[in-house]
C-alpha positions as CSV (number, residue, x, y, z in Angstrom):
1,M,0.0,0.0,0.0
2,A,2.8,2.4,0.9
3,K,4.5,1.5,-2.3
4,K,1.4,2.4,-4.3
5,K,1.2,5.7,-2.6
6,S,4.8,6.4,-3.4
7,V,4.2,5.7,-7.1
8,T,1.2,7.9,-7.1
9,K,3.2,10.7,-5.5
10,I,6.0,10.3,-8.0
11,L,3.4,10.5,-10.9
12,F,1.9,13.6,-9.3
13,Y,5.3,15.3,-9.2
14,V,6.0,14.2,-12.8
15,F,2.6,15.6,-13.8
16,L,3.3,18.8,-11.9
17,F,6.7,19.1,-13.5
18,L,5.3,18.6,-17.0
19,V,2.6,21.2,-16.3
20,L,5.2,23.6,-15.2
21,I,7.4,22.9,-18.3
22,G,4.3,23.4,-20.4
23,A,3.5,26.6,-18.7
24,V,7.0,27.9,-19.2
25,A,7.0,26.8,-22.8
26,G,3.6,28.4,-23.3
27,Y,4.7,31.6,-21.8
28,K,7.9,31.6,-24.0
29,G,5.7,30.9,-27.0
30,W,3.4,33.8,-26.0
31,Q,6.3,36.1,-25.6
32,M,7.7,35.2,-29.1
33,V,4.3,35.9,-30.7
34,F,3.0,38.9,-28.7
35,S,6.0,40.6,-27.0
36,P,7.6,43.7,-28.7
37,N,10.3,42.7,-31.2
38,V,10.5,46.1,-32.8
39,K,12.4,48.4,-30.5
40,F,13.6,51.9,-31.6
41,T,15.3,54.2,-29.2
42,D,15.0,57.4,-31.1
43,K,11.8,57.3,-33.2
44,K,8.2,56.2,-33.2
45,Y,8.3,54.5,-36.6
46,T,10.3,53.8,-39.7
47,F,9.6,52.8,-43.3
48,F,10.5,49.4,-44.6
49,Y,10.6,48.7,-48.4
50,I,10.1,45.3,-49.9
51,H,11.1,45.2,-53.5
52,T,9.1,43.5,-56.2
53,G,10.3,39.9,-56.5
54,S,11.8,39.7,-53.0
55,G,11.5,36.4,-51.2
56,Y,11.1,35.7,-47.5
57,D,14.8,35.1,-46.9
58,Q,15.6,38.5,-48.4
59,V,13.0,40.2,-46.2
60,L,14.3,38.5,-43.1
61,Q,17.9,39.5,-43.9
62,Q,16.7,43.1,-44.6
63,L,14.8,43.3,-41.3
64,A,17.9,42.3,-39.5
65,N,20.3,44.5,-41.5
66,E,18.2,47.6,-40.9
67,K,17.9,46.7,-37.2
68,I,14.1,46.7,-37.3
69,I,13.7,43.5,-35.3
70,S,15.6,42.6,-32.2
71,N,15.4,38.8,-32.5
72,T,15.4,37.2,-35.9
73,L,15.0,33.7,-34.5
74,T,11.6,34.5,-32.9
75,F,10.5,36.4,-35.9
76,D,11.4,33.4,-38.2
77,W,9.5,31.0,-35.9
78,V,6.4,33.1,-35.8
79,A,6.6,33.8,-39.6
80,A,6.6,30.1,-40.3
81,L,3.7,29.6,-37.9
82,M,1.7,32.3,-39.7
83,N,2.8,31.1,-43.2
84,Y,4.3,34.4,-44.1
85,P,7.2,33.0,-46.2
86,K,4.5,32.2,-48.8
87,S,2.7,35.6,-48.5
88,V,5.5,38.2,-49.1
89,K,4.0,41.3,-50.7
90,P,6.2,44.2,-52.0
91,G,5.6,47.8,-50.9
92,K,6.4,50.5,-48.5
93,Y,5.4,49.7,-44.9
94,R,5.2,51.9,-41.8
95,I,6.8,49.9,-39.0
96,L,5.8,51.2,-35.5
97,N,8.0,51.1,-32.5
98,G,6.9,48.3,-30.0
99,M,5.3,46.0,-32.6
100,S,5.2,42.3,-31.8
101,N,6.2,39.6,-34.3
102,R,2.5,38.9,-34.8
103,E,1.6,42.6,-35.5
104,L,4.6,43.0,-37.8
105,I,3.9,39.9,-39.8
106,N,0.2,40.7,-40.0
107,L,1.1,44.1,-41.5
108,L,3.6,42.7,-44.0
109,R,1.4,39.8,-45.0
110,S,-1.6,42.1,-45.5
111,G,0.1,44.3,-48.1
112,N,-1.4,47.3,-46.3
113,Q,1.3,49.7,-47.4
114,E,1.8,53.4,-47.3
115,Q,1.0,55.6,-50.2
116,V,3.7,57.9,-51.7
117,S,3.0,61.5,-52.7
118,L,4.6,62.2,-56.1
119,V,4.6,66.0,-56.2
120,I,5.1,67.2,-59.8
121,R,6.0,70.8,-60.2
122,S,7.2,72.8,-63.2
123,M,10.2,71.0,-64.5
124,N,12.9,71.8,-67.0
125,S,13.0,68.4,-68.7
126,L,11.7,64.9,-69.0
127,Q,15.0,63.7,-67.4
128,D,14.0,65.7,-64.3
129,L,10.6,64.1,-64.2
130,A,12.1,60.6,-64.6
131,S,14.6,61.3,-61.8
132,L,11.7,62.4,-59.5
133,V,9.8,59.2,-60.2
134,G,13.0,57.1,-59.6
135,R,13.6,58.8,-56.2
136,K,10.0,58.5,-54.9
137,L,8.9,55.2,-56.3
138,E,10.4,51.7,-56.9
139,A,10.2,52.3,-60.7
140,D,13.6,52.8,-62.2
141,S,14.2,56.3,-63.5
142,S,15.9,55.1,-66.7
143,G,13.0,52.7,-67.4
144,F,10.4,55.4,-66.9
145,Y,12.4,57.8,-69.2
146,A,12.6,55.1,-71.8
147,L,8.8,54.6,-71.6
148,I,7.9,58.3,-71.9
149,T,10.2,58.7,-74.9
150,N,9.1,55.5,-76.7
151,D,7.9,56.4,-80.2
152,S,5.1,53.8,-80.3
153,V,3.8,54.9,-76.8
154,L,3.8,58.5,-77.9
155,Q,2.1,57.8,-81.2
156,S,-0.7,55.9,-79.3
157,I,-1.6,59.2,-77.5
158,S,-1.0,61.5,-80.5
159,L,2.1,63.1,-79.1
160,N,5.7,63.0,-80.0
161,S,9.1,63.4,-78.3
162,E,8.8,67.2,-78.5
163,T,5.2,67.6,-77.3
164,I,5.1,64.9,-74.6
165,M,6.0,67.4,-71.8
166,A,2.5,68.9,-72.4
167,M,1.0,65.7,-71.1
168,F,2.3,66.1,-67.5
169,I,0.1,68.3,-65.4
170,P,1.9,69.5,-62.2
171,N,0.0,68.3,-59.1
172,T,0.3,66.0,-56.2
173,Y,-0.4,62.3,-57.1
174,N,-0.6,59.5,-54.7
175,F,0.8,56.1,-55.7
176,Y,1.8,52.9,-54.0
177,W,5.6,52.7,-53.8
178,N,5.8,49.6,-56.0
179,T,3.6,51.0,-58.8
180,S,5.1,50.2,-62.2
181,S,6.3,52.7,-64.7
182,E,3.5,51.8,-67.0
183,K,0.8,52.4,-64.3
184,V,2.4,55.7,-63.3
185,F,2.4,56.8,-67.0
186,N,-1.2,55.7,-67.5
187,R,-2.3,57.5,-64.3
188,L,-0.7,60.8,-65.5
189,K,-2.2,60.3,-69.0
190,E,-5.7,60.0,-67.4
191,E,-5.1,63.1,-65.3
192,Y,-4.1,65.0,-68.5
193,L,-7.4,63.9,-70.1
194,V,-9.4,64.9,-67.0
195,Y,-7.6,68.3,-66.8
196,W,-8.4,69.1,-70.4
197,N,-12.1,69.0,-69.9
198,E,-14.7,70.5,-72.2
199,E,-14.5,74.0,-70.6
200,R,-10.7,74.3,-70.9
201,R,-10.8,73.0,-74.4
202,R,-13.4,75.6,-75.2
203,L,-11.2,78.4,-73.8
204,A,-8.2,77.1,-75.7
205,D,-10.3,77.0,-78.9
206,S,-11.3,80.6,-78.4
207,L,-7.6,81.5,-78.5
208,G,-7.1,79.6,-81.7
209,L,-5.0,77.0,-79.8
210,N,-5.2,73.3,-78.9
211,P,-4.2,72.0,-75.4
212,V,-0.6,71.2,-76.5
213,Q,-0.2,74.7,-78.0
214,V,-1.6,76.2,-74.8
215,S,1.1,74.2,-72.9
216,I,3.8,75.5,-75.2
217,V,2.8,79.1,-74.6
218,A,2.5,78.4,-70.9
219,S,6.0,76.9,-70.8
220,I,7.4,80.2,-72.2
221,V,5.3,82.2,-69.7
222,E,6.6,80.0,-66.9
223,K,10.2,80.8,-67.8
224,E,9.5,84.5,-68.3
225,T,8.1,85.3,-64.9
226,Q,7.6,83.6,-61.6
227,K,5.1,86.3,-60.5
228,R,1.7,84.7,-60.5
229,D,-0.1,88.0,-60.9
230,E,2.0,88.9,-64.0
231,M,1.6,85.6,-65.8
232,P,-1.7,86.5,-67.6
233,V,-0.2,89.8,-68.8
234,V,2.9,88.0,-70.2
235,A,0.6,85.4,-71.8
236,G,-1.4,88.2,-73.4
237,V,1.8,89.6,-75.0
238,Y,2.7,86.3,-76.7
239,L,-0.8,85.7,-77.9
240,N,-0.9,89.3,-79.3
241,R,2.4,88.5,-81.2
242,L,1.0,85.3,-82.5
243,K,-2.2,87.0,-83.7
244,K,-0.2,89.7,-85.5
245,G,2.1,87.1,-87.1
246,M,5.2,88.5,-85.3
247,L,8.2,86.6,-84.2
248,L,7.7,85.6,-80.5
249,Q,11.3,86.6,-79.7
250,A,11.2,84.8,-76.4
251,D,14.6,84.6,-74.7
252,P,13.7,81.4,-72.8
253,T,13.3,79.6,-76.1
254,V,16.8,80.6,-77.1
255,I,18.2,79.4,-73.8
256,F,16.4,76.1,-74.3
257,A,17.8,75.8,-77.8
258,M,21.3,76.3,-76.3
259,H,20.8,73.5,-73.7
260,D,22.2,75.8,-71.0
261,P,19.7,76.7,-68.3
262,N,22.4,78.7,-66.5
263,V,22.4,81.5,-69.0
264,R,21.3,84.7,-67.4
265,R,21.8,87.1,-70.2
266,V,20.9,86.4,-73.9
267,T,23.5,87.9,-76.2
268,S,23.2,88.9,-79.9
269,A,25.4,85.9,-80.8
270,M,23.0,83.6,-79.0
271,L,20.1,84.9,-81.0
272,Q,21.8,83.3,-84.1
273,T,21.5,79.8,-82.6
274,E,20.2,77.5,-85.3
275,S,17.2,75.7,-83.8
276,P,13.4,75.5,-84.4
277,Y,13.1,76.6,-80.8
278,N,14.8,79.9,-81.6
279,T,11.8,82.2,-81.8
280,Y,14.0,85.0,-82.9
281,K,14.6,83.2,-86.2
282,Y,11.4,81.2,-86.7
283,K,7.8,82.5,-86.6
284,G,5.0,80.8,-84.6
285,L,5.3,78.5,-81.7
286,P,8.3,76.2,-81.1
287,P,7.8,72.5,-81.7
288,G,7.0,71.7,-78.1
289,P,7.0,73.1,-74.5
290,I,10.4,74.3,-73.2
291,C,9.5,72.9,-69.8
292,I,6.7,71.2,-68.0
293,P,4.5,74.3,-67.2
294,S,2.7,74.8,-63.9
295,Q,-1.1,74.8,-63.7
296,M,-0.7,78.5,-62.9
297,A,1.0,79.2,-66.2
298,I,-1.6,77.1,-68.1
299,E,-4.5,78.9,-66.5
300,A,-2.7,82.3,-67.2
301,V,-2.8,81.5,-70.9
302,L,-6.4,80.3,-70.9
303,H,-7.4,83.4,-68.9
304,R,-4.9,85.9,-70.5
305,N,-5.3,89.6,-70.0
306,A,-6.7,91.3,-73.0
307,H,-4.4,94.3,-73.7
308,Q,-2.4,95.9,-76.5
309,Y,1.1,95.2,-75.2
310,I,3.4,93.5,-77.7
311,Y,6.7,94.1,-75.9
312,F,8.0,93.6,-72.4
313,C,11.4,93.8,-70.6
314,A,12.6,92.9,-67.1
315,K,12.4,95.7,-64.7
316,E,15.7,97.4,-63.9
317,D,15.1,96.9,-60.1
318,F,15.5,93.1,-60.5
319,S,12.2,92.6,-58.7
320,G,11.2,89.8,-61.1
321,Y,8.5,92.0,-62.6
322,H,8.5,93.5,-66.1
323,N,7.9,96.8,-67.9
324,F,5.3,96.4,-70.8
325,A,5.0,98.5,-73.9
326,E,2.7,98.9,-76.8
327,N,5.3,100.3,-79.2
328,I,9.0,99.8,-80.0
329,E,10.0,103.3,-78.9
330,Q,8.8,102.7,-75.3
331,H,10.2,99.2,-75.3
332,L,13.7,100.4,-76.2
333,V,13.6,102.9,-73.4
334,N,12.7,100.1,-71.0
335,A,15.3,97.8,-72.5
336,R,18.1,100.3,-72.1
337,K,17.3,100.8,-68.4
338,Y,17.6,97.0,-67.8
339,Q,20.8,96.6,-69.9
340,H,22.4,99.5,-68.0
341,E,21.7,97.6,-64.7
342,L,23.1,94.4,-66.2
343,N,26.3,96.1,-67.1
344,K,26.5,97.9,-63.8
345,R,26.2,94.5,-62.0
346,K,28.6,92.9,-64.4
347,I,26.2,90.3,-65.6
348,F,27.4,89.5,-69.1
349,K,26.1,86.0,-69.7
C-alpha cells in the first residue's frame, strides 16, 4: 500500500513538472508571438521597403540589417507559424515602435502599405521628371524615361518626343511605392485627359489653340516670370504677337535651344543659334514646350489679360516683374534701363 502511494506521489510530481514545463513553454511561446520585437530608441516608426520579386529570406535579412527587429529567430519562428514565407508582398510599410512579431507579420502579410505622394512641379526636362519618379517610387528612372520617350507609346496618345511634356500636369499624385512605370504613366495620362475638360478645351479654342499649344505658350510664360499676378499679362503679350504674325522673340526659347539653363543674359550671338526653338529666327510656336509648365501658367494662358502690349522687358530693379510697352519706342527705353543695370552689376552671360 505504501509502495502504491509512493508511485502515485511520483506520478503527481512528474505531472506537476510537465505542467510547469508546459506553462513555461507556453509563456515563452506567447512572448515570441506577442511581446515587442521592434524596438527603436529614437523614433516612433520607420519605413520598410520590400522590392518586387523579393523572397522571404531577403525580407528577413533586410529586417535584421536595418535593425528593425531585435530577435530574428523568434520572428522566423512566428513567420513560419503564420505562413508568411509564402505571402510576401512588395511595398512601403510603416513599422511602428513596439510592434510584436505577430503585429509586424500581419502588416507585411496584409500588403497594407503606405502611399507615396509624387509632387510634380514645373520642371525643365523629361529627365528631371524621370529622376523624381525614380527617387520617390520603386520604378527605375531610366525605365520610366525610356517609356515616356518611346515612339510607339507617344504615337498611341497622338504626341511625340517634342510635345510629350505637355501631357504632364503638375499636381500631387498618390501612388503605392511599387507602382510600375506603365501604371504611373497611365495615371498621368488619365489626369491629363481629366484636366483638359470641355471647358478648358473651349477656352483654348477661343484663343485659336489646342491643349498642346496652350502648354507651349504656358512653358514660355513659366520661364519669363515667376510672378503669378503677372503671368496673364505676359501670356497676353505672346498671344498678341501670334495674332499679329510677329516673331515671338522669347529669350527662354533661345536658352532652351542652347541646352544651357544657367544662361542669365541672352546675347546677340545667342540669337543666331540654329534651332526650331529659336523664336528670334522662326515664326510661330516652337515644336514643343520648353519645360513642364505649372497649372498657374496654363491657366494664365487660358485666362490671359486682353491688352495691346506687344513688348516687355525685365524691370531694372530686378524685382522679377516686367515693364510692358505697346510700341517699340517705349520698349527700347525700358530695355536700355535694364541693360544698364546688367552692365552695372557685371552680368554678361
